[in-house]
C-alpha positions in Angstrom: -2.8 15.3 -11.8 1.0 14.4 -11.6 1.9 16.6 -14.5 -0.1 19.5 -12.8 2.3 19.0 -9.7 5.1 19.0 -11.7 6.0 15.3 -11.2 7.5 13.5 -14.1 9.9 10.9 -12.5 9.3 8.0 -9.9 10.8 10.0 -6.9 8.3 12.9 -7.4 5.5 10.6 -7.8 6.3 8.6 -4.9 6.2 11.7 -2.6 2.8 12.6 -4.2 1.2 9.4 -4.0 1.7 9.5 0.0 -0.5 12.5 0.0 -3.1 11.4 -2.9 -5.4 8.6 -1.9 -7.2 8.9 -5.2 -4.9 7.1 -7.7 -7.6 6.5 -10.1 -7.8 10.5 -11.0 -4.3 10.3 -12.3 -3.4 10.8 -15.8 -2.3 8.3 -17.0 -3.6 6.1 -14.2 -0.6 5.0 -11.8 0.4 1.5 -10.9 0.5 1.4 -7.0 0.6 -1.3 -4.3 -1.9 -0.8 -1.6 -0.5 -2.2 1.6 -3.8 -1.6 3.7 -1.8 -0.1 6.5 -4.8 0.1 8.7 -5.6 -3.3 8.6 -2.0 -4.4 8.9 -1.7 -2.4 12.0 -4.9 -3.9 13.7 -3.7 -7.5 12.6 -0.4 -6.8 14.3 -2.3 -5.6 17.4 -4.4 -8.7 17.5 -1.3 -10.9 17.2 0.5 -9.1 19.8 -2.4 -9.7 22.1 -2.7 -13.4 21.2 1.2 -13.7 21.8 0.7 -11.9 25.2 -2.2 -14.1 26.2 -0.5 -17.3 25.1 -3.1 -17.8 22.5 -0.3 -17.9 19.7 3.0 -19.5 19.8 6.3 -17.3 19.4 7.3 -17.2 15.9 3.7 -17.2 14.7 3.4 -15.8 11.3 0.2 -14.4 9.5 -0.2 -13.4 5.9 -1.5 -9.9 5.3 -2.9 -9.5 1.8 -1.9 -6.5 -0.4 -3.2 -5.2 -3.6 -1.6 -4.4 -6.8 -3.3 -1.7 -8.9 -2.3 -1.8 -12.3 -2.6 1.6 -14.3 -2.2 2.3 -18.0 1.1 3.8 -17.1 2.6 0.3 -16.6 3.1 -1.9 -19.7 1.9 -5.6 -19.2 3.4 -8.4 -21.3 
C-alpha cells in the first residue's frame, strides 16, 4: 500500500497513516501506535466535568491506555 502511494520513508508514511485506518493491509505491515483519540477525548471531558463538579481534586491524573501494534517492518530483539 505504501509503495503504491509512493511512500518509502518515515515522513511520507506518517502522513499516509493519518488517512489510513487499516494498517494491517500494508505490505510490509507497519508498526504504529494507537492513541485511541476518541476514548482519550471522552476521558478528558469526564475529568473536566469531575473537576468542575468538585468530584476530582485539582492535579488529578488518569492513565489512558495506548496500544503498540508491531508490524513485520519492525525488527524485534
